[in-house]
N, C-alpha and C positions, 0 to 999 in steps of 0.2 A: 191496244195502242199501236201506232205505226212502228215498224221495225227499227228504223234508223233515226228516230226522233228521240232525243234525250228527254227524260222527264225529271222535274225538280224533285228532290235536290240532286244536282248533278255532282257525282263524285269527282275528285281530282284525278285526272288520268295518270296512270303509271307510265314510266319510261318504256316498259314492255309494250303497253297498248299503243303508245305513240309510234314505236318502231314497227309494230305489226301493221298499223294503218299506213305508215309511210311506205313500207315494202309493197303492200297491196296496191297503193296508189301509184307507185312507180311502174308496176306491171300493168295496171289498168290503163294508165295514160299511154304507155307504149303500145298496148293492144289496140287502143282506140286509134292511134296514129296509123298503125299498120292496116287496120280495117279500112280506114279512109283511103290510104294509098291503093290497096287492093281493089276497092270498089271503083275508084276513079279509073284504074287501068282496065278493069273488067267491063264496066258499064258506061264509062264516060263521065263527064262533069256537067251535063245539062240539067241533071236533077241531083240533089244531095243524097245519093244512095248510101254513102258512108255513114252519115248521120242516122238515116233510117235503119240501117243494119245494126249500128251500135245501140240505138234505142230499143229496137225489138229484141235483139239478143241479150242486151243488158237486163231488160225486164224479165225475160225468160230465165236467165241465170239467177238473178236476185230472188225471184219468186220460188224457183226450185230449191235454192239453197235455204231460204227462209223456212220453207215447208219442212225440208229435211232436218234443219237445225232444231226446230221446235219438237221434233220426235226423238232427238238424241239427248241422253242424260249425262253422258261421259265426255262430251266434246269440250275441247279447250276454248274458253271464252275469247281468247285472242284470235282464234281462227275465224270467229264471226266478225270481229273487227277487221281482220285482214281482208276477208272476202267482201262482206256487205258494205262496210264503210270505205275501206281502202280501194280494193279493186273495182267494185261496181261504182263507187263514188267518183273515181277518176275516169272510168270507162264511159259512164253516162249517169248524170243525176236524174235523167228522165225515168230511169228504172225505180229509183227511190220514190219519186213523185207518183208514179203509177201504182206501186205497191202500197204506199200510204193511202191513196185514194180508194183502192180496192179494200184494204184492211178496214177503213172506216165504214164502208158499205157493208162488209161482212159482219160487222159488229152492230149493225142496225143504225149507225150514225149517218143516215142518208143526207141530212142537211149539211153536215160537215164534209161529207164526201163530195157532194155537188159543189159546195163552196170552194173546197180545195181545188177541184177541177177548174172552175171558172176563174178563181182568183189567181192561181198559178199562171194560167194562160194569159190573163189580162195583164198581170204585173210583169211577166216576162216580155211581152210585146211592148208594153210601155217603157220598160227598161231599155230594150233595144232601140226604140225610137228616141228616147232621151240620150242614149249613148251616141247614136248617129248625129243628133243635133249638137251635142257637146263636142264630139270629135271633129265635126266640120268647122267649129269655131276656135279650136286650139291650134291653129296654124299648122 
């Protein structure tokens, strides 16, 4: 099953888990912001280099961590939440989407993998178009 997708029944999160996710999210969001500033300064703003760099490096980091995490038996579960859900979740959700899609393919769930790829792209673009339409009408 995908790394960052909760499966029913979903346990009630502990305060520790929430704090670890929040701390990771704080660092991931700030890292994303700094990558964007750095990329704009280094490469200009004609192309969204910051987004591309965050998505590519976020996918690399999440996949490397997920692979490493599955081989560790003594790792603190909150570390997974801190890095995978908190840091990578705030740094880029594209990394989770990419890992989920690849994980489905690796387990032979090709239809679900392709559907995830197509549906995520379609709904994200539809969401952006709807948001632009709504935003233009709310004064």
